[in-house]
C-alpha positions as CSV (number, residue, x, y, z in Angstrom):
1,M,28.8,22.7,-11.4
2,S,25.7,21.9,-13.3
3,S,22.1,22.1,-11.9
4,V,19.4,19.6,-11.7
5,L,15.8,20.6,-11.3
6,V,14.2,18.5,-8.6
7,T,10.5,18.8,-8.4
8,G,9.1,17.9,-5.0
9,G,12.6,18.4,-3.5
10,A,11.0,19.7,-0.2
11,G,9.4,16.3,0.1
12,Y,10.6,13.0,1.7
13,I,12.4,11.4,-1.1
14,G,13.2,14.7,-3.0
15,S,15.1,16.2,-0.2
16,H,17.2,13.0,0.2
17,V,18.1,13.1,-3.4
18,C,19.1,16.8,-3.1
19,K,21.5,15.8,-0.3
20,L,23.2,13.1,-2.6
21,L,23.1,15.2,-5.6
22,R,25.0,18.1,-3.8
23,A,27.6,15.6,-2.5
24,A,27.8,14.2,-6.1
25,G,28.7,17.7,-7.5
26,Y,25.5,19.1,-8.7
27,I,23.6,22.0,-7.6
28,P,20.0,20.7,-6.8
29,V,17.3,23.2,-7.5
30,T,14.1,22.5,-5.8
31,Y,10.9,23.4,-7.4
32,D,8.0,22.7,-4.9
33,N,4.8,24.2,-4.1
34,L,5.1,23.2,-0.4
35,S,1.7,21.7,-0.2
36,T,2.9,18.5,1.2
37,G,6.8,19.4,1.4
38,W,8.8,21.2,4.0
39,E,10.6,24.4,3.5
40,E,13.1,23.6,6.3
41,A,14.0,20.1,4.3
42,V,15.6,22.4,1.4
43,K,19.2,22.5,2.7
44,F,21.4,21.6,-0.2
45,G,20.4,24.2,-3.0
46,P,18.0,26.8,-3.9
47,L,14.2,26.7,-3.4
48,E,11.8,27.9,-6.4
49,K,8.4,27.9,-5.2
50,G,5.8,27.0,-7.9
51,D,3.0,24.8,-9.1
52,L,3.6,21.8,-11.9
53,R,0.7,23.4,-13.6
54,D,2.1,26.9,-13.9
55,K,3.8,26.7,-17.3
56,T,5.0,30.4,-17.0
57,R,6.7,29.7,-13.6
58,L,8.4,26.7,-14.7
59,D,9.8,28.4,-17.9
60,Q,11.2,31.1,-15.7
61,V,12.8,28.7,-13.5
62,F,14.5,26.8,-16.6
63,A,15.7,30.1,-17.8
64,D,17.2,31.0,-14.7
65,Y,19.1,27.7,-14.1
66,N,19.5,26.2,-17.4
67,P,19.3,22.5,-15.6
68,S,21.3,19.8,-17.4
69,A,18.5,17.3,-16.2
70,V,15.1,17.2,-14.4
71,M,14.1,14.7,-11.5
72,H,10.6,14.6,-10.9
73,F,9.2,13.2,-7.4
74,A,6.4,16.0,-7.2
75,A,3.0,14.2,-7.0
76,F,0.2,13.2,-4.7
77,S,0.7,9.6,-3.3
78,Q,-2.0,8.6,-1.0
79,V,-3.7,5.5,-2.4
80,G,-6.9,5.9,-0.4
81,E,-7.4,9.5,-1.3
82,S,-6.9,8.7,-5.0
83,M,-9.8,6.3,-4.7
84,R,-12.1,9.0,-3.0
85,E,-10.9,11.9,-5.3
86,P,-9.3,10.6,-8.5
87,G,-9.7,14.1,-10.1
88,L,-7.2,15.3,-7.7
89,Y,-4.6,12.9,-9.0
90,W,-5.3,13.2,-12.6
91,D,-5.2,17.1,-12.4
92,N,-2.2,17.2,-10.2
93,N,0.0,14.1,-11.1
94,A,-1.0,13.6,-14.7
95,A,-1.8,17.2,-16.0
96,G,1.1,18.7,-14.0
97,S,3.6,16.3,-15.3
98,C,2.3,17.1,-19.0
99,T,3.1,20.7,-18.1
100,L,6.3,20.1,-16.9
101,L,7.4,17.9,-19.9
102,Q,6.4,20.4,-22.2
103,A,8.4,23.1,-20.3
104,T,11.4,20.8,-20.1
105,V,11.5,20.2,-23.8
106,D,10.8,23.9,-24.6
107,A,13.8,24.6,-22.6
108,G,16.2,22.1,-24.4
109,C,16.6,20.0,-21.6
110,K,16.7,16.4,-22.9
111,K,17.5,14.1,-19.5
112,F,14.5,13.5,-17.3
113,V,14.5,11.0,-14.3
114,F,11.0,10.1,-13.1
115,S,9.8,8.7,-10.0
116,S,7.2,5.9,-10.7
117,T,5.7,3.2,-8.6
118,C,5.2,-0.4,-8.3
119,A,1.3,0.8,-8.0
120,T,1.4,0.8,-11.8
121,Y,1.5,-3.2,-11.8
122,G,-1.7,-3.4,-9.7
123,D,-2.8,-6.6,-7.7
124,Q,-0.5,-9.5,-9.0
125,D,-0.4,-11.7,-6.1
126,N,2.5,-14.3,-5.6
127,V,4.4,-12.8,-8.5
128,V,7.8,-11.4,-8.1
129,L,7.3,-8.2,-10.3
130,D,9.9,-7.1,-12.7
131,E,9.9,-4.5,-15.5
132,G,8.5,-7.0,-18.1
133,C,5.3,-7.6,-15.9
134,A,2.0,-6.0,-17.3
135,Q,0.5,-3.0,-15.8
136,Y,-2.9,-3.2,-14.2
137,P,-3.0,-0.3,-11.7
138,I,-6.0,-0.6,-9.3
139,N,-6.1,3.1,-8.1
140,A,-5.9,6.5,-9.4
141,Y,-2.4,7.2,-7.9
142,G,-1.1,4.0,-9.9
143,A,-3.0,5.0,-13.2
144,S,-1.7,8.5,-13.1
145,K,1.9,7.3,-12.7
146,R,1.6,5.1,-15.8
147,A,0.1,7.7,-17.8
148,I,3.1,9.8,-17.1
149,E,5.3,6.9,-18.3
150,D,3.2,6.9,-21.5
151,M,4.0,10.6,-21.9
152,L,7.3,10.2,-21.5
153,K,7.6,7.7,-24.4
154,D,5.4,10.2,-26.7
155,F,7.9,13.0,-25.6
156,E,11.0,10.9,-26.4
157,I,9.7,10.2,-29.9
158,A,8.4,13.8,-30.9
159,H,11.3,15.6,-29.0
160,G,14.3,13.2,-28.1
161,L,13.6,13.7,-24.3
162,Q,15.7,10.6,-23.0
163,H,14.4,9.4,-19.7
164,V,15.0,6.8,-16.7
165,I,11.8,5.6,-15.2
166,F,11.9,4.1,-11.5
167,R,9.3,2.0,-10.3
168,Y,9.7,1.6,-6.7
169,F,8.2,-0.2,-3.7
170,N,7.8,0.8,-0.1
171,V,10.3,3.6,0.7
172,A,11.6,3.7,4.3
173,G,14.2,5.1,6.5
174,A,15.9,8.3,6.8
175,D,19.1,9.9,6.2
176,P,21.6,8.3,8.8
177,E,23.0,11.7,9.6
178,A,19.2,12.9,10.5
179,E,19.6,16.1,8.4
180,V,16.3,15.2,6.9
181,G,13.9,12.4,7.1
182,E,10.2,11.3,6.7
183,F,7.3,13.5,7.9
184,H,3.8,13.7,6.2
185,Q,0.6,15.5,7.4
186,P,-1.4,13.4,7.4
187,E,1.2,10.4,7.9
188,T,-0.1,7.4,5.9
189,H,3.5,5.5,5.7
190,L,3.6,2.4,7.9
191,I,7.1,2.7,9.5
192,P,6.4,6.3,10.7
193,L,3.0,5.6,11.8
194,V,4.5,2.4,13.9
195,L,7.1,4.8,15.5
196,D,4.2,7.5,16.1
197,A,2.5,4.8,18.1
198,V,5.8,3.6,19.9
199,S,6.5,7.2,21.1
200,G,3.0,8.1,22.1
201,R,2.4,10.6,19.4
202,R,-0.7,8.4,18.5
203,D,-2.7,6.4,20.5
204,A,-2.2,3.1,18.4
205,L,-1.5,1.9,15.1
206,T,-4.6,0.8,12.8
207,I,-3.8,-2.4,11.0
208,F,-6.2,-2.1,8.0
209,G,-7.0,-5.9,7.2
210,T,-6.2,-8.9,8.9
211,D,-7.9,-11.2,6.6
212,Y,-5.3,-11.2,3.5
213,D,-4.3,-14.4,2.0
214,T,-0.8,-14.0,3.8
215,P,0.8,-16.2,6.7
216,D,-0.4,-13.7,9.3
217,G,-3.4,-12.2,7.4
218,T,-1.7,-8.7,7.0
219,C,-0.5,-7.0,3.7
220,I,3.0,-7.8,2.4
221,R,5.2,-5.2,1.0
222,D,8.8,-4.8,0.0
223,Y,10.8,-2.2,1.5
224,V,14.0,-0.4,0.2
225,H,15.8,2.3,2.1
226,V,15.6,5.9,0.9
227,M,19.3,6.5,0.7
228,D,19.7,3.3,-1.6
229,L,16.6,4.5,-3.5
230,V,18.1,7.9,-4.3
231,D,21.5,6.5,-4.9
232,A,19.8,4.5,-7.7
233,H,18.5,8.1,-9.0
234,V,22.1,9.5,-9.1
235,L,23.1,6.3,-10.9
236,G,20.0,6.9,-13.4
237,L,21.3,10.5,-13.9
238,K,24.7,9.3,-15.0
239,W,23.1,6.7,-17.3
240,L,21.4,9.5,-19.1
241,E,24.6,11.6,-19.2
242,D,26.7,8.5,-20.9
243,E,23.9,8.7,-23.6
244,K,22.7,4.9,-22.8
245,G,19.3,5.7,-23.7
246,S,15.7,5.4,-22.1
247,R,15.1,2.7,-19.5
248,V,13.0,1.5,-16.8
249,F,14.2,-0.1,-13.6
250,N,12.3,-1.6,-10.4
251,L,13.8,-0.5,-7.1
252,G,13.2,-3.1,-4.4
253,T,14.9,-5.8,-2.3
254,G,12.8,-8.9,-3.5
255,K,12.0,-9.4,0.1
256,G,8.4,-8.9,1.5
257,F,7.3,-8.0,5.2
258,S,4.0,-8.1,6.8
259,V,2.6,-5.3,8.8
260,R,2.8,-7.5,11.7
261,E,6.5,-8.4,10.9
262,V,7.3,-4.9,10.7
263,M,5.7,-4.2,14.2
264,E,7.9,-7.1,15.6
265,I,11.1,-5.6,14.2
266,S,10.2,-2.3,15.4
267,K,9.8,-3.6,19.1
268,A,13.3,-5.2,18.6
269,V,14.9,-2.0,17.5
270,T,13.1,0.5,19.8
271,G,12.5,-1.8,22.8
272,K,8.9,-1.0,22.9
273,P,5.9,-2.8,22.0
274,V,3.6,-1.3,19.5
275,P,0.1,-0.6,20.6
276,F,-2.5,-1.3,17.8
277,V,-6.2,-1.9,16.7
278,E,-7.5,-3.9,13.9
279,G,-9.5,-2.1,11.1
280,D,-11.1,-3.2,7.7
281,R,-9.3,-3.1,4.4
282,R,-8.7,0.1,2.6
283,P,-9.8,0.2,-1.0
284,G,-7.1,0.0,-3.5
285,D,-4.7,-1.8,-1.3
286,C,-3.0,-5.0,-2.7
287,T,-2.2,-8.1,-0.9
288,K,1.4,-8.4,-1.8
289,L,4.0,-6.3,-3.7
290,V,7.6,-7.7,-4.2
291,S,10.3,-6.3,-6.7
292,G,12.5,-7.9,-9.0
293,S,15.3,-5.4,-9.2
294,D,17.9,-7.7,-11.1
295,R,17.8,-5.2,-14.0
296,A,19.0,-2.1,-11.7
297,A,21.8,-4.3,-10.2
298,A,23.0,-5.7,-13.4
299,E,22.9,-2.4,-15.7
300,L,23.2,0.4,-13.2
301,G,25.5,-1.4,-10.5
302,W,22.8,-0.7,-7.9
303,K,23.4,-2.2,-4.4
304,P,20.6,-1.5,-1.9
305,D,23.1,-2.1,1.0
306,R,21.1,-0.3,3.7
307,S,18.0,-2.0,3.0
308,T,17.4,-4.4,5.9
309,L,14.1,-3.8,7.7
310,E,16.2,-3.3,10.8
311,Q,18.4,-0.7,9.6
312,M,15.6,1.0,8.0
313,I,13.8,1.2,11.2
314,K,16.9,2.0,13.3
315,D,17.6,5.2,10.8
316,A,13.8,6.3,10.9
317,W,13.9,6.1,14.8
318,K,17.0,8.1,14.8
319,W,15.3,10.8,12.7
320,H,12.0,10.3,14.5
321,Q,13.7,11.3,18.1
322,T,15.3,14.7,16.4
323,G,11.8,16.4,16.2
324,H,10.0,17.2,12.8
325,Y,9.6,19.9,10.4
326,Q,6.6,22.4,11.7
327,K,4.3,24.3,9.4
């Protein structure tokens, strides 16, 4: 069995991809500093603790496991924080990724799957975003991810590093078997915030902005089930193994839901209303982000079968009720 180095494998998306990699016959090696991840989430392969910016530590892990590929998820990802503290994002996300890329090519590894984001597109309202759309990030999180995409192009030219970039939209849901799930401290993602409010773990959900140019005044986002998302990453790995070359893919459903619509469907799934208060807009938030993912369907054969909002909330609610990781 070949190993795959998964940076951020103790986090939300990384832990789910580790489960799928193990099922697909790989050994997922998690590399994580546990600043936002959870050691309890590393269930499907070994854990190596370390920071992206520690080249010596990375070199040792590459030497110990000789991975056939890297899947890179480790990053700071809070839009609001990136507006307040951009240096954190350029240091951790961009500088850390540069160190990782150098360690990757130094180890002779030539396959790299990168977790990018729709935030690289910025605020392009009333546009279904496909891979050919211009990238105009409006916050340091999106800008740092776009910079890493540029680094990958340079490392391909200089070192032959083949890569697949996934720009994905709002990830939601959980492992349907509830072995791993979504839990952040602090929590910033809408669906777990809604479920926290429903279950009484927080007093109320805050709706950040009710005056957007949308039918109900709240932001619209395209949600994709985490298990569909990680399935695409394994397909991307096989794409590289088949020597098909570097490629960029969007991952979304092409359907957008407002904050209020998420609340209504959560009420239908849980049988409980969502207590809420209305707040001001947050800096860096876009009005509407919806994906065009035809390329992933046509070229990877990707089918986001679980990505209905009802199913995502149902799986998230099941995980929510099992209890969470504790530090």
